[in-house]
LODO-603375 format. One record per residue (C-alpha): residue in three letters; z, x, y. Coordinates in steps of 0.2 Angstrom, whole numbers, padded with zeros to 4 digits, always signed. Example, Ala and Ser with C-alpha at 12.3 -4.5 7.8 and 13.67 -1.06 7.14 Angstrom:
ALA+0039+0062-0022
SER+0036+0068-0005
end
This chain:
MET-0388+0668-0293
ASN-0392+0655-0279
GLY-0381+0653-0264
ARG-0369+0638-0264
THR-0368+0626-0249
SER-0351+0628-0240
ARG-0340+0613-0237
TRP-0333+0617-0220
ALA-0340+0618-0202
MET-0334+0612-0185
CYS-0336+0616-0167
ALA-0321+0621-0156
THR-0321+0619-0137
GLY-0311+0627-0123
LEU-0307+0644-0131
LEU-0315+0655-0119
LEU-0311+0656-0101
VAL-0329+0651-0097
VAL-0335+0640-0112
ALA-0346+0624-0113
ALA-0341+0610-0125
CYS-0350+0611-0142
ALA-0356+0593-0141
PRO-0366+0585-0134
ARG-0378+0600-0132
VAL-0384+0605-0115
SER-0392+0620-0108
ALA-0375+0629-0108
GLU-0374+0648-0105
SER-0358+0650-0114
TRP-0351+0642-0130
THR-0339+0644-0145
CYS-0342+0638-0162
SER-0328+0638-0174
LEU-0329+0637-0193
ALA-0312+0631-0199
GLY-0305+0622-0214
PRO-0295+0626-0230
ASP-0306+0641-0235
ARG-0304+0649-0218
GLY-0315+0664-0215
ALA-0323+0678-0204
LEU-0339+0682-0196
MET-0344+0700-0195
ASP-0362+0702-0189
ALA-0377+0692-0183
VAL-0395+0693-0179
ILE-0407+0683-0168
ASP-0421+0675-0177
ALA-0434+0666-0166
SER-0423+0653-0157
THR-0409+0653-0170
ILE-0395+0664-0175
LEU-0390+0670-0192
ALA-0372+0676-0195
VAL-0363+0683-0210
GLY-0345+0686-0215
ALA-0333+0679-0228
THR-0326+0662-0233
ARG-0309+0670-0235
HIS-0305+0686-0227
ARG-0289+0695-0231
HIS-0282+0712-0226
MET-0270+0712-0241
PRO-0271+0706-0259
PRO-0275+0695-0267
TYR-0293+0697-0261
GLN-0304+0682-0263
GLY-0319+0673-0256
ASP-0338+0673-0255
VAL-0351+0680-0244
LEU-0354+0667-0230
ILE-0371+0665-0222
VAL-0372+0653-0207
ARG-0388+0648-0197
THR-0385+0640-0180
ASP-0397+0635-0165
ALA-0397+0644-0149
GLN-0382+0634-0143
GLY-0371+0637-0158
ALA-0374+0621-0167
VAL-0373+0624-0186
LEU-0390+0620-0195
TRP-0384+0626-0212
GLU-0372+0636-0222
ARG-0373+0646-0238
THR-0360+0655-0248
TRP-0364+0668-0262
GLY-0353+0676-0275
GLY-0347+0677-0292
THR-0330+0675-0301
GLY-0322+0689-0291
TYR-0322+0694-0272
GLU-0337+0696-0261
GLN-0339+0697-0242
ALA-0353+0703-0230
TRP-0352+0715-0216
SER-0369+0717-0209
ILE-0386+0708-0208
ALA-0403+0715-0203
PRO-0421+0708-0204
ALA-0431+0714-0219
PRO-0448+0722-0216
ALA-0457+0709-0227
GLY-0448+0694-0221
GLY-0431+0687-0224
PHE-0415+0697-0222
PHE-0404+0711-0229
VAL-0385+0707-0231
PHE-0374+0721-0234
GLY-0356+0720-0240
GLU-0345+0722-0255
THR-0342+0714-0273
ASP-0330+0715-0287
SER-0340+0702-0297
TYR-0354+0714-0301
GLY-0358+0733-0302
ALA-0351+0748-0309
GLY-0332+0743-0309
ASP-0318+0739-0297
ARG-0327+0736-0280
ASP-0345+0741-0275
PHE-0357+0741-0261
LEU-0368+0725-0262
LEU-0385+0723-0254
LEU-0392+0705-0255
ARG-0409+0701-0250
ILE-0411+0683-0244
ASP-0425+0672-0238
GLY-0425+0662-0221
GLN-0415+0648-0229
GLY-0401+0660-0235
GLU-0406+0659-0253
GLU-0405+0675-0264
ILE-0421+0684-0268
TRP-0412+0699-0276
PHE-0396+0709-0275
GLN-0392+0727-0280
THR-0375+0736-0281
TYR-0371+0754-0278
GLY-0355+0764-0282
THR-0344+0772-0295
PRO-0332+0764-0308
LEU-0319+0767-0295
ARG-0317+0758-0278
GLU-0330+0758-0264
TRP-0327+0750-0247
PRO-0342+0746-0236
PHE-0341+0748-0217
GLY-0359+0745-0211
MET-0378+0746-0214
LEU-0390+0755-0202
PRO-0409+0750-0203
LEU-0419+0766-0202
ALA-0436+0768-0193
ASN-0446+0770-0209
GLY-0439+0754-0216
ASP-0425+0762-0227
LEU-0407+0757-0225
LEU-0392+0768-0224
LEU-0377+0760-0232
TYR-0360+0768-0228
GLY-0341+0767-0230
ARG-0330+0776-0242
THR-0327+0779-0261
GLU-0312+0784-0271
ASN-0311+0801-0277
GLU-0308+0801-0296
HIS-0298+0817-0296
THR-0287+0816-0280
ARG-0287+0797-0278
THR-0291+0800-0260
GLU-0304+0791-0250
ASP-0321+0801-0248
ARG-0335+0798-0235
TYR-0349+0790-0244
ALA-0366+0784-0240
VAL-0382+0778-0249
ARG-0400+0778-0242
VAL-0410+0765-0250
SER-0428+0759-0249
ALA-0433+0742-0244
PRO-0434+0736-0262
GLY-0416+0743-0264
ALA-0420+0759-0274
VAL-0409+0773-0271
VAL-0417+0787-0260
TRP-0402+0798-0260
GLU-0383+0797-0261
TYR-0371+0806-0249
HIS-0353+0810-0256
ALA-0343+0824-0248
PRO-0326+0826-0256
SER-0314+0836-0244
GLY-0297+0832-0250
HIS-0294+0822-0235
GLU-0294+0803-0232
GLU-0311+0801-0224
ILE-0321+0785-0220
ILE-0339+0783-0212
MET-0336+0770-0199
ASP-0352+0770-0190
ALA-0369+0778-0190
ARG-0384+0781-0179
GLU-0402+0788-0182
THR-0409+0800-0169
ASP-0427+0800-0163
ALA-0430+0815-0175
GLY-0425+0804-0190
ASP-0408+0813-0192
LEU-0392+0803-0195
VAL-0376+0805-0185
LEU-0360+0798-0194
CYS-0344+0793-0186
VAL-0331+0798-0198
SER-0312+0795-0198
ARG-0303+0809-0205
ASN-0284+0806-0208
GLU-0278+0804-0190
ASP-0293+0812-0182
PRO-0311+0808-0176
MET-0326+0817-0183
LEU-0345+0817-0181
VAL-0356+0823-0195
LYS-0375+0826-0194
LEU-0386+0824-0209
ASP-0405+0827-0209
ALA-0417+0813-0216
SER-0414+0820-0234
GLY-0395+0818-0233
ARG-0391+0837-0231
ALA-0377+0841-0219
VAL-0383+0849-0203
TRP-0366+0851-0194
GLU-0348+0843-0194
LYS-0337+0842-0179
HIS-0319+0838-0183
HIS-0308+0836-0167
ALA-0289+0839-0172
LEU-0282+0831-0156
PRO-0263+0828-0153
GLY-0257+0812-0160
TRP-0268+0799-0169
GLN-0286+0795-0164
PHE-0296+0784-0175
GLY-0315+0783-0171
SER-0323+0766-0176
SER-0340+0764-0167
LEU-0353+0776-0160
ALA-0367+0774-0146
ALA-0379+0785-0138
THR-0377+0790-0120
ALA-0390+0793-0107
ASP-0387+0812-0107
GLY-0392+0813-0125
GLY-0374+0814-0131
TRP-0362+0801-0139
LEU-0349+0788-0134
LEU-0336+0786-0148
ALA-0324+0771-0147
GLY-0309+0767-0158
PHE-0290+0767-0155
GLU-0276+0779-0151
MET-0258+0777-0157
VAL-0245+0777-0142
THR-0228+0782-0147
ALA-0219+0782-0130
ASP-0208+0767-0127
GLN-0214+0753-0138
PRO-0226+0760-0151
HIS-0243+0752-0150
ALA-0262+0756-0151
ASP-0273+0757-0136
VAL-0292+0758-0135
TRP-0298+0776-0136
LEU-0315+0782-0129
ALA-0322+0800-0131
HIS-0338+0807-0123
LEU-0346+0820-0134
THR-0362+0831-0133
ALA-0377+0829-0144
VAL-0370+0842-0156
GLY-0353+0833-0157
ASN-0342+0844-0145
LEU-0329+0834-0135
VAL-0332+0832-0116
SER-0318+0820-0112
GLU-0307+0807-0118
THR-0297+0792-0111
SER-0287+0777-0117
PHE-0282+0760-0110
GLY-0276+0743-0115
ARG-0261+0731-0112
PRO-0244+0740-0110
GLY-0234+0737-0126
GLU-0248+0728-0136
ASP-0261+0733-0149
ASP-0279+0734-0143
TYR-0292+0742-0154
ALA-0310+0745-0151
HIS-0319+0737-0165
SER-0337+0737-0159
LEU-0347+0746-0146
LEU-0364+0740-0139
ARG-0375+0749-0126
LEU-0382+0736-0115
SER-0400+0736-0108
ASP-0394+0740-0091
GLY-0386+0756-0098
THR-0368+0750-0097
TYR-0357+0747-0113
LEU-0347+0733-0120
VAL-0332+0736-0131
GLY-0327+0721-0143
GLY-0309+0723-0147
LEU-0296+0718-0159
GLY-0281+0711-0150
ARG-0273+0696-0141
GLY-0286+0685-0133
LEU-0302+0694-0141
PRO-0302+0708-0128
LEU-0320+0713-0121
PHE-0320+0729-0111
ARG-0335+0733-0099
LEU-0339+0751-0097
GLY-0350+0760-0085
GLU-0364+0772-0090
ASP-0352+0786-0090
GLY-0340+0777-0100
THR-0327+0773-0086
LEU-0318+0756-0088
LEU-0326+0743-0076
GLY-0315+0728-0081
GLU-0310+0717-0096
ARG-0310+0698-0101
ARG-0300+0689-0114
MET-0299+0672-0122
ALA-0288+0659-0114
ASP-0276+0658-0128
ASP-0264+0672-0135
ALA-0269+0673-0153
ILE-0276+0689-0162
TYR-0295+0690-0163
VAL-0307+0703-0170
ALA-0324+0705-0162
GLY-0338+0709-0175
GLU-0354+0718-0170
LEU-0360+0713-0153
VAL-0378+0707-0150
GLU-0387+0707-0133
MET-0398+0691-0131
GLU-0414+0690-0122
ASP-0406+0679-0108
GLY-0393+0692-0105
GLY-0379+0683-0115
ILE-0369+0692-0128
LEU-0367+0685-0145
ILE-0350+0689-0153
PRO-0347+0685-0172
ALA-0328+0685-0174
MET-0312+0680-0182
LYS-0296+0672-0176
GLN-0279+0676-0185
LEU-0270+0661-0191
VAL-0257+0670-0203
PRO-0256+0689-0201
GLY-0266+0698-0213
ARG-0269+0682-0224
SER-0278+0669-0215
TYR-0292+0668-0202
ASP-0305+0656-0194
ALA-0323+0662-0192
LEU-0330+0661-0174
LEU-0347+0663-0166
ILE-0346+0665-0148
LYS-0358+0667-0134
VAL-0353+0673-0117
ASP-0365+0674-0102
GLN-0365+0688-0089
GLU-0352+0679-0079
GLY-0340+0680-0094
ILE-0342+0699-0094
PRO-0333+0709-0081
GLU-0345+0719-0069
end
């Protein structure tokens, strides 16, 4: 099915503390472009393609039923001006979570569909050309529900698609991943029922070709290592006091891992704080910490190791929190939007000029309505 041109696009100004106007276009270092209108939407991930940007998400993004919407694909120039938009979907619900260049040209878009596949909701892998038009698509999953959380391009050209699947016997959520070749054929499937609620939230490939998975298990963080053929090498489950939820993983200079997510704080006014853990190469816990605005919810939603060895955390919270971390994971500072709305940062992208690209969403009606944003901040917009 061919992509359909979307009906809405507009630029918004003045949302970031240091933001240039969307029009007229000048050599601005920071900008915000908002996609708004009756369909609402969200952007989850982006890639740099020559001098342009390709971002993906959903025309309508909801955290609660009724789920609806299509995959949204947007190409902008380097200053955030929309060049074109495409939507892709069937009679049901689709949205995209990740995008990556394809080895033979074009792009892979990973997400979810309930219009196609084995039943209920399934993983969706869409191959598009440079104009956002469909080349092919494949679905992966069971007759029950799968939820995608991300796609990891691998060194040999394969892709790791990961998230969770519903257990047909216990109806709990099991960790689930599929390794596929560049043409979309299944190389192997990883499904490890445990009787617990488990989700693969993030994944990284080691230099040796092994895979390290960031897993949320009930209210605890967990790392799982697989070899290149999908066999488990080790699992490290950390049953810490309280509730810690790991969502993003990054390598550290000492060969270990930095895990970011959130911790529930029950003292005084219950809320969530950003939670960070430093782990060894084999998943042992070295240290942990948490931070955020007192009495308000702050979640680490994405984590990027920058070229200078420091880290940037993209948050879910008021004002789109961005937290800058040192090489050892210590908090250096934070920056937020000028307004007080709830924002969610998608996957962060470091640009050649040192800027950071942030696909995002802004909450309009809690759980039900969002505007899609594509934001660039320069190094002045990120705390040192």
